[in-house]
Structure formats: C-alpha cells, structure tokens
C-alpha positions as CSV (number, residue, x, y, z in Angstrom):
1,M,-0.2,0.0,0.1
2,A,1.6,3.6,-0.4
3,D,2.4,5.5,2.3
4,S,-0.8,6.9,3.9
5,G,1.2,8.9,6.4
6,L,-1.0,6.7,9.2
7,G,2.3,5.8,10.4
8,G,3.6,5.8,14.5
9,R,2.8,8.9,16.8
10,L,6.7,9.8,16.6
11,G,7.2,9.8,13.0
12,R,4.1,11.9,12.4
13,A,5.1,14.4,15.1
14,S,8.6,14.5,13.4
15,K,6.8,15.2,10.1
16,I,4.6,18.2,11.4
17,A,7.5,19.5,13.0
18,R,9.7,19.9,10.0
19,I,7.4,21.2,7.6
20,G,6.2,24.1,10.4
21,L,9.8,24.9,11.0
22,T,10.2,25.3,7.2
23,A,7.0,27.1,6.7
24,A,7.8,29.7,9.8
25,S,11.6,30.4,8.6
26,G,9.8,31.1,4.7
27,A,7.2,33.2,5.9
28,A,9.0,35.0,8.8
29,K,11.4,35.9,5.6
30,A,8.5,37.2,3.5
31,G,7.0,39.1,6.6
32,A,10.0,40.8,7.4
33,R,11.0,41.8,3.9
34,S,7.5,43.2,3.3
35,R,7.6,45.5,6.7
36,F,11.3,46.8,5.4
37,G,10.5,47.0,1.6
38,D,12.8,44.2,0.4
39,S,12.6,41.9,-2.2
40,D,11.3,38.8,-1.8
41,A,12.5,37.5,-5.3
42,G,13.6,33.8,-5.3
43,V,11.3,32.4,-2.4
44,D,9.0,30.2,-4.3
45,H,6.2,30.5,-2.0
46,A,3.7,28.3,-4.0
47,A,6.3,25.5,-4.1
48,A,6.6,26.0,-0.3
49,A,2.8,25.9,0.3
50,K,2.3,22.9,-2.3
51,R,4.5,21.1,-0.1
52,I,2.9,21.4,3.2
53,A,-0.5,20.7,1.5
54,D,1.1,17.7,0.1
55,V,2.5,16.3,3.4
56,L,-0.6,17.1,5.3
57,G,-2.8,15.7,2.8
58,E,-0.6,12.5,3.3
59,M,-0.9,12.1,6.4
60,K,-4.7,12.3,6.9
61,G,-6.3,12.4,10.0
62,A,-5.9,15.2,12.5
63,A,-3.0,16.5,10.9
64,M,-4.9,17.2,7.7
65,K,-8.0,18.7,9.7
66,I,-6.0,21.2,11.1
67,G,-4.5,22.4,7.5
68,Q,-8.0,22.7,6.8
69,L,-8.7,24.9,9.4
70,I,-5.6,27.1,8.8
71,S,-7.1,27.7,5.3
72,L,-10.1,29.2,6.9
73,V,-8.5,31.7,8.7
74,D,-6.9,35.2,8.3
75,M,-3.1,34.8,7.6
76,D,-1.2,37.8,8.7
77,L,1.3,37.7,5.8
78,P,2.0,40.0,2.6
79,P,-0.8,39.4,0.4
80,E,1.1,37.2,-2.3
81,V,2.5,35.1,0.4
82,R,-1.0,34.9,2.0
83,T,-2.5,33.8,-1.1
84,A,0.1,31.2,-2.0
85,Y,-0.4,29.5,1.3
86,H,-4.5,30.1,1.1
87,D,-4.7,28.6,-2.1
88,A,-2.5,25.5,-1.4
89,L,-4.4,24.6,1.8
90,A,-8.0,25.2,0.5
91,Q,-7.2,22.2,-1.8
92,L,-7.6,20.0,1.6
93,R,-10.9,20.8,2.1
94,D,-11.9,19.1,-1.0
95,A,-9.4,16.2,-1.8
96,A,-6.5,14.6,-0.9
97,P,-4.0,11.9,-2.0
98,P,-6.3,8.7,-2.0
99,V,-5.2,5.5,-0.2
100,D,-4.6,2.4,-2.1
101,T,-7.8,1.0,-2.8
102,D,-6.5,-2.9,-1.6
103,A,-6.5,-1.5,1.4
104,I,-9.8,0.3,1.3
105,I,-11.6,-2.9,-0.2
106,S,-10.0,-4.9,2.8
107,V,-11.9,-2.5,5.0
108,I,-14.9,-2.8,3.3
109,T,-14.9,-6.7,3.4
110,E,-13.7,-6.9,6.6
111,S,-16.2,-4.7,8.2
112,L,-19.1,-6.1,6.5
113,G,-18.3,-9.5,6.6
114,K,-18.8,-10.6,2.8
115,P,-16.9,-10.4,-0.1
116,L,-17.0,-7.3,-2.4
117,D,-18.6,-8.9,-5.3
118,D,-21.6,-9.7,-3.0
119,L,-21.9,-6.6,-1.6
120,F,-22.0,-4.6,-4.9
121,A,-22.7,-5.5,-8.5
122,T,-20.0,-2.9,-9.4
123,F,-17.4,-0.8,-7.7
124,D,-15.3,1.8,-9.2
125,R,-11.3,1.5,-7.7
126,T,-10.7,5.2,-8.6
127,P,-12.4,7.2,-5.6
128,L,-14.5,10.3,-6.2
129,A,-13.0,11.9,-3.1
130,A,-10.6,11.8,-0.6
131,A,-10.7,13.6,2.6
132,S,-9.1,13.7,6.0
133,I,-10.7,10.4,7.6
134,G,-11.7,8.5,4.8
135,Q,-12.5,8.2,1.0
136,V,-15.6,7.7,-1.5
137,H,-16.1,5.3,-4.6
138,A,-19.0,4.9,-6.7
139,A,-20.6,1.7,-6.8
140,T,-23.9,-0.1,-7.9
141,L,-26.2,-2.5,-5.8
142,H,-27.4,-5.4,-7.2
143,D,-30.6,-4.2,-7.8
144,G,-29.3,-1.5,-9.9
145,R,-29.2,1.4,-7.8
146,E,-26.3,4.0,-7.8
147,V,-24.5,4.5,-4.2
148,V,-21.7,6.0,-3.2
149,V,-19.4,4.3,-0.3
150,K,-17.7,6.2,2.0
151,V,-14.7,4.1,3.8
152,Q,-12.7,4.9,6.9
153,Y,-9.0,4.9,6.3
154,P,-7.1,1.9,8.0
155,G,-5.6,2.9,11.0
156,V,-6.9,6.7,10.9
157,A,-8.6,6.6,14.4
158,Q,-5.1,6.1,16.3
159,A,-3.7,8.4,13.9
160,V,-6.0,11.2,15.2
161,R,-5.7,10.3,18.5
162,D,-1.8,10.4,18.2
163,D,-2.1,13.6,16.7
164,L,-4.0,15.4,19.2
165,A,-2.0,13.9,21.9
166,N,1.3,16.1,20.0
167,A,-0.9,19.1,20.0
168,E,2.3,21.3,20.9
169,V,3.8,20.2,17.5
170,F,1.2,21.9,15.6
171,A,2.3,25.4,17.1
172,P,4.9,26.4,14.7
173,L,2.4,25.7,11.5
174,A,-0.3,27.4,13.2
175,R,1.5,30.7,14.0
176,V,3.0,30.7,10.3
177,F,-0.5,31.2,8.9
178,S,-2.0,33.3,11.9
179,P,-0.1,34.2,14.6
180,N,-2.7,36.0,16.7
181,Q,-4.7,32.8,16.0
182,E,-4.7,30.4,19.4
183,L,-4.1,26.9,18.4
184,E,-6.3,25.3,21.5
185,P,-9.4,26.4,19.9
186,L,-8.5,24.7,16.9
187,L,-7.9,21.6,18.7
188,E,-11.1,22.0,20.8
189,E,-12.8,21.8,17.3
190,L,-11.4,18.7,16.6
191,R,-11.9,16.9,19.9
192,E,-15.6,18.1,20.2
193,R,-16.0,16.3,16.4
194,I,-13.7,13.7,16.3
195,E,-15.5,10.6,18.0
196,D,-18.7,11.4,15.8
197,E,-16.8,11.7,13.0
198,L,-15.1,8.5,13.3
199,D,-18.1,6.5,13.9
200,Y,-19.8,5.9,11.1
201,L,-23.0,4.5,12.2
202,R,-23.2,7.7,14.0
203,E,-23.3,9.5,11.0
204,A,-25.7,7.4,9.4
205,Q,-28.4,7.7,12.3
206,Y,-27.5,11.5,11.8
207,Q,-28.0,11.2,7.7
208,R,-31.3,9.2,8.1
209,A,-32.5,11.9,10.6
210,F,-32.1,15.1,7.9
211,A,-33.2,12.8,4.9
212,N,-36.4,12.0,6.5
213,R,-37.1,15.3,7.8
214,Y,-36.2,17.0,4.1
215,A,-38.1,13.9,1.9
216,G,-39.8,15.3,-0.7
217,H,-38.3,18.8,-0.6
218,P,-38.6,21.0,-3.9
219,F,-34.8,21.9,-3.6
220,I,-33.5,20.4,-0.5
221,E,-31.7,16.8,-1.1
222,V,-30.1,14.8,1.7
223,P,-29.0,11.4,0.0
224,G,-30.7,8.3,1.7
225,V,-28.6,5.7,3.9
226,V,-28.4,2.0,2.7
227,Q,-28.3,1.1,6.6
228,E,-27.5,-2.8,5.9
229,L,-24.3,-2.0,4.1
230,C,-23.3,0.6,7.1
231,S,-20.7,-0.1,9.9
232,D,-18.7,2.0,11.9
233,V,-16.0,2.2,9.3
234,V,-18.3,2.2,6.1
235,L,-21.1,4.2,5.0
236,V,-23.1,3.4,1.9
237,S,-25.7,6.2,0.9
238,D,-27.7,6.7,-2.5
239,R,-25.5,8.5,-5.1
240,V,-26.5,12.5,-6.1
241,H,-25.3,13.7,-9.6
242,G,-24.4,17.2,-9.5
243,R,-21.9,20.0,-9.8
244,R,-19.4,21.0,-7.2
245,F,-20.0,24.0,-5.4
246,D,-16.3,25.4,-6.4
247,D,-17.1,24.9,-10.2
248,V,-20.4,26.9,-9.7
249,V,-18.6,29.7,-8.3
250,A,-16.0,29.8,-11.0
251,E,-18.6,30.0,-13.8
252,G,-19.7,33.6,-12.6
253,D,-23.7,32.8,-13.1
254,H,-25.2,35.7,-10.9
255,E,-28.5,34.3,-11.0
256,L,-27.4,30.8,-10.1
257,N,-25.1,32.0,-7.2
258,Q,-28.1,33.6,-5.7
259,R,-30.3,30.7,-5.8
260,V,-27.5,28.6,-4.3
261,G,-26.9,31.2,-1.6
262,E,-30.5,31.4,-0.7
263,I,-31.0,27.5,-0.6
264,I,-27.6,27.1,1.8
265,F,-29.2,29.9,4.2
266,R,-32.6,28.3,4.2
267,Y,-31.1,25.0,4.9
268,A,-29.0,26.3,7.6
269,F,-31.8,28.3,9.2
270,G,-34.5,26.1,8.6
271,S,-33.3,23.2,10.0
272,I,-32.0,24.7,13.4
273,G,-35.4,26.9,13.1
274,R,-37.9,23.9,12.4
275,F,-35.9,20.6,13.8
276,R,-33.3,22.2,16.3
277,L,-30.7,20.4,14.3
278,F,-27.7,21.6,12.5
279,N,-24.9,20.2,10.1
280,G,-21.9,21.1,11.6
281,D,-19.5,21.1,8.7
282,P,-20.6,24.0,6.1
283,H,-17.4,23.9,3.7
284,P,-17.8,23.9,-0.5
285,G,-16.8,20.1,-0.4
286,N,-20.5,19.2,0.9
287,Y,-22.7,20.7,-1.2
288,L,-23.6,19.1,-4.4
289,V,-25.7,21.7,-7.0
290,T,-28.3,19.5,-8.7
291,E,-30.7,20.4,-11.7
292,T,-33.4,21.2,-8.9
293,G,-31.7,22.9,-6.1
294,V,-28.8,22.1,-3.7
295,A,-27.8,18.3,-2.3
296,F,-26.1,18.4,1.3
297,L,-23.6,15.7,1.9
298,D,-21.6,14.9,5.1
299,Y,-23.2,14.1,8.6
300,G,-20.1,13.6,10.6
301,S,-20.9,16.5,12.8
302,V,-24.2,17.2,13.7
303,K,-25.7,18.7,16.5
304,M,-29.4,18.8,17.9
305,F,-29.9,21.4,20.5
306,T,-32.3,20.3,23.7
307,R,-35.7,22.4,23.7
308,A,-34.3,24.3,26.8
309,R,-31.3,25.4,24.9
310,H,-33.2,26.2,21.6
311,R,-35.6,28.5,23.3
312,S,-33.2,30.3,25.2
313,M,-31.0,31.0,21.6
314,R,-34.4,32.1,20.6
315,E,-35.2,34.9,23.2
316,I,-31.8,35.9,22.6
317,E,-31.5,36.4,18.8
318,T,-35.2,37.9,19.0
319,A,-34.5,40.7,21.5
320,A,-31.4,41.4,19.0
321,V,-33.4,41.2,15.6
322,H,-35.9,44.0,17.6
323,G,-33.3,46.2,19.0
324,D,-34.2,45.1,22.5
325,R,-30.9,46.2,24.2
326,A,-32.3,45.1,27.9
327,G,-34.0,42.1,26.8
328,F,-31.1,40.8,25.1
329,L,-29.0,41.1,28.3
330,A,-31.8,39.7,30.5
331,A,-31.9,36.7,28.1
332,M,-28.2,36.5,27.7
333,R,-28.2,36.4,31.6
334,R,-30.9,33.8,32.3
335,S,-29.0,31.5,29.8
336,G,-26.0,31.5,31.9
337,F,-24.1,33.0,28.8
338,L,-23.3,36.4,30.5
339,P,-22.1,36.0,33.8
340,D,-21.9,38.7,37.1
341,D,-18.2,39.6,36.1
342,P,-17.6,43.4,36.3
343,Q,-14.8,43.1,33.8
344,I,-17.4,42.5,31.2
345,D,-18.8,45.7,29.4
346,D,-22.8,44.8,28.5
347,E,-22.4,47.3,25.9
348,D,-19.3,45.2,24.2
349,V,-21.6,42.1,24.5
350,W,-24.5,43.8,22.8
351,Q,-22.2,45.2,20.0
352,W,-20.4,42.4,19.5
353,F,-23.4,40.5,18.7
354,R,-25.1,42.8,16.6
355,L,-22.1,42.0,14.6
356,Y,-22.7,38.3,14.7
357,M,-26.2,38.9,13.6
358,E,-25.3,42.0,10.9
359,P,-26.9,40.3,8.0
360,V,-30.1,40.1,9.7
361,L,-30.2,43.3,11.3
362,V,-29.2,45.9,9.1
363,E,-31.1,47.3,6.0
364,Q,-32.1,44.7,3.6
365,P,-31.1,43.4,1.2
366,F,-27.9,42.3,2.9
367,T,-24.8,41.0,0.3
368,F,-22.4,38.4,2.1
369,T,-18.7,39.3,0.8
370,S,-15.3,37.7,1.9
371,E,-14.4,40.4,3.6
372,F,-17.6,41.0,5.9
373,A,-16.9,37.0,6.5
374,T,-12.8,38.0,7.4
375,R,-13.9,40.9,9.8
376,L,-16.5,38.8,12.1
377,L,-13.7,36.1,12.2
378,S,-11.2,38.8,13.2
379,A,-13.5,40.4,15.9
380,T,-14.2,36.7,17.5
381,S,-10.7,35.0,17.1
382,D,-8.3,37.8,16.9
383,P,-6.5,38.7,20.4
384,R,-6.4,42.3,18.7
385,S,-10.2,42.4,18.8
386,P,-11.7,44.8,21.2
387,Y,-14.4,42.0,21.8
388,Y,-11.5,39.2,22.4
389,S,-11.5,39.4,26.4
390,M,-15.0,39.9,26.4
391,L,-15.7,36.6,24.5
392,R,-13.3,34.3,26.6
393,R,-15.4,35.8,29.9
394,L,-18.6,34.5,28.8
395,N,-20.0,31.2,29.8
396,M,-20.8,29.7,25.9
397,P,-21.6,26.2,26.3
398,A,-19.7,24.1,23.9
399,D,-23.1,23.5,21.3
400,Y,-23.2,27.4,21.0
401,L,-19.3,27.4,20.4
402,L,-19.9,25.0,17.7
403,L,-22.6,26.6,16.3
404,T,-20.4,29.9,16.0
405,R,-17.8,28.7,14.2
406,I,-20.9,27.0,11.8
407,H,-21.9,30.5,11.4
408,L,-18.6,31.7,10.7
409,G,-18.1,29.1,8.1
410,L,-21.3,29.9,6.3
411,N,-20.4,33.5,6.3
412,S,-17.7,32.3,4.3
413,V,-19.6,30.2,1.9
414,L,-22.2,33.0,1.1
415,G,-19.4,35.3,0.8
416,R,-17.9,33.4,-1.7
417,L,-21.5,33.5,-3.6
418,G,-22.0,37.4,-3.3
419,A,-25.4,36.1,-1.9
420,S,-27.4,38.6,-1.6
421,N,-31.2,38.9,-0.3
422,D,-33.8,39.9,2.1
423,W,-32.3,37.7,4.9
424,T,-34.2,39.4,7.8
425,A,-37.4,38.1,6.2
426,I,-35.9,34.6,5.1
427,R,-34.9,34.1,8.7
428,A,-38.4,35.1,9.7
429,E,-40.1,32.6,8.2
430,Y,-38.4,29.9,10.3
431,T,-38.7,32.0,13.4
432,E,-41.8,33.7,13.3
433,D,-43.6,32.2,10.8
434,G,-43.2,35.1,8.5
435,E,-44.6,35.1,5.0
436,P,-42.5,33.8,2.2
437,Q,-41.0,36.8,-0.1
438,T,-39.3,34.5,-2.6
439,E,-40.1,32.1,-5.0
440,L,-38.2,29.4,-3.2
441,G,-39.7,30.7,0.2
442,K,-43.2,29.9,-1.5
443,L,-42.3,26.5,-2.7
444,D,-40.8,25.9,0.8
445,A,-43.7,26.9,2.4
446,A,-45.9,24.5,0.4
447,W,-43.8,21.8,1.2
448,W,-44.0,22.6,4.9
449,A,-47.5,22.7,5.0
450,E,-48.2,19.5,3.7
451,R,-45.4,17.6,5.7
452,R,-44.9,19.6,9.4
453,D,-47.6,17.5,11.2
454,D,-46.1,14.2,10.1
455,L,-42.5,15.7,11.4
456,P,-40.9,15.8,14.7
457,V,-40.2,19.6,15.0
458,G,-38.8,22.2,17.4
C-alpha cells in the first residue's frame, strides 16, 4: 500500500514539526522583507505551500484537518504569500491523496463480513473524493441502485488520537499562518467532533434524520442511507449527481449563485428553526448543485439542541433582531451566557452580537462578502479585537461555540457566492412563521404545509 501517512506517533510528530519549521522560516523572511520593503525574489512560496499541503494531505487524520481549519483563518502575511499558502491549503478541504484501493476494499470486506462482489454489482476502484478521515467510491447495488461508499482509512482513528496527543507540534505551523490565532480552539474543534466523525454508524443515523425530515423537498436534497451496508467504518448512501460548489462559483452565473446562496441559507436556518438540528460542517466540498437545487452531503458532525437551549437561543436572537438591548442582556443572563463579571462590558456584548447577526439586522437586502466574513472572524478570534477578552469570559456552552464556528463558515461560503437577499424576512419564515418573500420561499412553505404535521419539530 502507498504510504498514507498513518504511521507511528513519533514519525507523524516529526513530519509536522519539520514542515512547521520550514514554513515558519520562509514566512518569517517574507514578513520581514514586506515590512522593510525588501524584495522577496527567489523565494518560491507557491512550491513551499504545495509541499506543506501535500504532507498534511498524505498524513490524513487530525494533521490534515488542522490544515483545513488553518485555510479558513486570516493569515498575517504579505498578500502574495498569503494567497499562495491559502490556495494550497484550501485544496485540503475538498481533496487529498487517496489511499490504495486494495486497502480500502479490505476495510469494506472485513467490516461487512462479505466479499466485495456479494455486496456490490460494480465498485469503481478510482475514488470520487479523498478527505481527512476516509474516501468515497462509486458503486452500484445488485438491484441497479447507484450508491457512494464512504470508507474510513485503516489506522486513521489511532493516527487522529496520536496527532491530538502531539498537539504542541502544530504550534509553529499554526503561528506561521495566523500568529494571533490560538491553537487550542482549533484542537477543541477537533476534539468535539472527532468521535462523531470516526463513528460512521452514528453519521448514518444523523444522515437518516436529515433525509427523513427533508424527504420530498422541492430544492433541498439529502441522500438516503443503505443501512444494511453500514458499519462503524463503512457508510453507503444514494449517489447524487451534481456540480461541485467551486465549479459553480468559477462559472460566475450571478442568478445561479443567488439561488444557491438562498438555498444554503434556508437549509441552515430551516434545520435549526424547525428541527433544532444543524449540520456542523458547512464547507464547499459538502455541496452539490443539482438540476433542482442543492444536495447536502457529509453528516459526521451534527448537533441537536435541547428544547431549553433552543428556546433560550431564540429569546436572545429575537431581542437582538428587535433592537431590545435590555431584553437581550436579560436573556443572556437567564441562559447563563453572561456571568456576573465586572470586567465584562454589557455594551461590548451587545455590539459584538449585533455584528454576529449583522446580515439579518441591517437594512435589507444584505450582500455577503469575503470581507465581511473576515471581519467577523477577526472580531471573534483575534486577540487584537476589542471583543476578544470579553468573549473569553462568556459562559458559552460547547454547543453554542460550535454553532458560532458553523456561522463563520456559512458566512465564508455565502461570501464566495456574493449572496444578496432580504435575509431578515427569510429568517423570519423559520422563527416567526413569516410570509415567504421569494419564489423559493413559496415552494418551501407549500412543502412545509403538507409535511409539518408528520415531522418532529422544534
């Protein structure tokens, strides 16, 4: 089998340390030359960035996920250097070097207890996609049904745990790209999600929950699950044909981009508003644009809010939407988010939350941009932000921290589309039974009127 990078703990730590030091040296020179006006000629940052991405991609597991997360944060480097590293690491979000197919087939047959020919009529040895924890192959069942087979890499679970135990070796690499970004929140993100992502039976359960709730929807599609062919390391689901998000963005079809943006927004807010559910991985590789709408893939990180938490979140957000500062602060205190701490300025809390919800608070229509996504990310995670120390003192529960990260990722996706709409009115459809204001809203409302009595709702 080709070297998949799932070797021992010390070997993985050594690789990460080496590429971290190499990147740190090159980026430090670039930063110094930029600040002092010197030329950066002769330094091939594109090649260096590709080398880092290649190593992290080969290593899979948490090492690759760290690269994915770093690709989403602001990099404090000269523009041309930042672009080189960002573009290279961004490839980790959608693709990685695949593991040898014979090893993948061995995982399938050992886990499901049958030869491959008994399980599938056809199985494409070339993977459709390869990511941090597993890769996906196309196949057909004996009844002719087209499916995709998601298979966990052999040894990846232990590799992930080794990486998290070696957390300190990521520090030089992380500081290269975002010297003001703390590493620990990135690792917390991994720790919170890792057990769910490593258990494909749990992911299948989550995916079925979404598929059942969105069955028959006019523009939101969730692939069905072939439960009898799933295990803790194999997940088989219906194949959906569509165009990749990045390809759609590259085409530059304004009307299509607006449609896709509205669908993604409705999926996120509708899932939370109606079902108390959200899919915790809103990156571009998880969207396929179909003839009728958007198919949403990958349910390895799903959260269901309790009724009490959902109610308290709704109280906080409703007060903010209606400009009720006193009601907002009271709801924050009732929820336990806002402790009695004299170092926390109520006005800072109010202003930060209004920035967080700006797309639904300001005069409509609001257009999402990459600049807005960066501004909100910086306000939330950069120690230089006036809100940073305040946010660290809030009693944000883990599920709300995860929701905040999802919100930041959603802003980035919608910013790439340049999505523009009356988001206040669209949000109100899911939180206040508001009248639909768009053609998609009318389709969704008609579907909801037929289904709501049969579905578990929030």
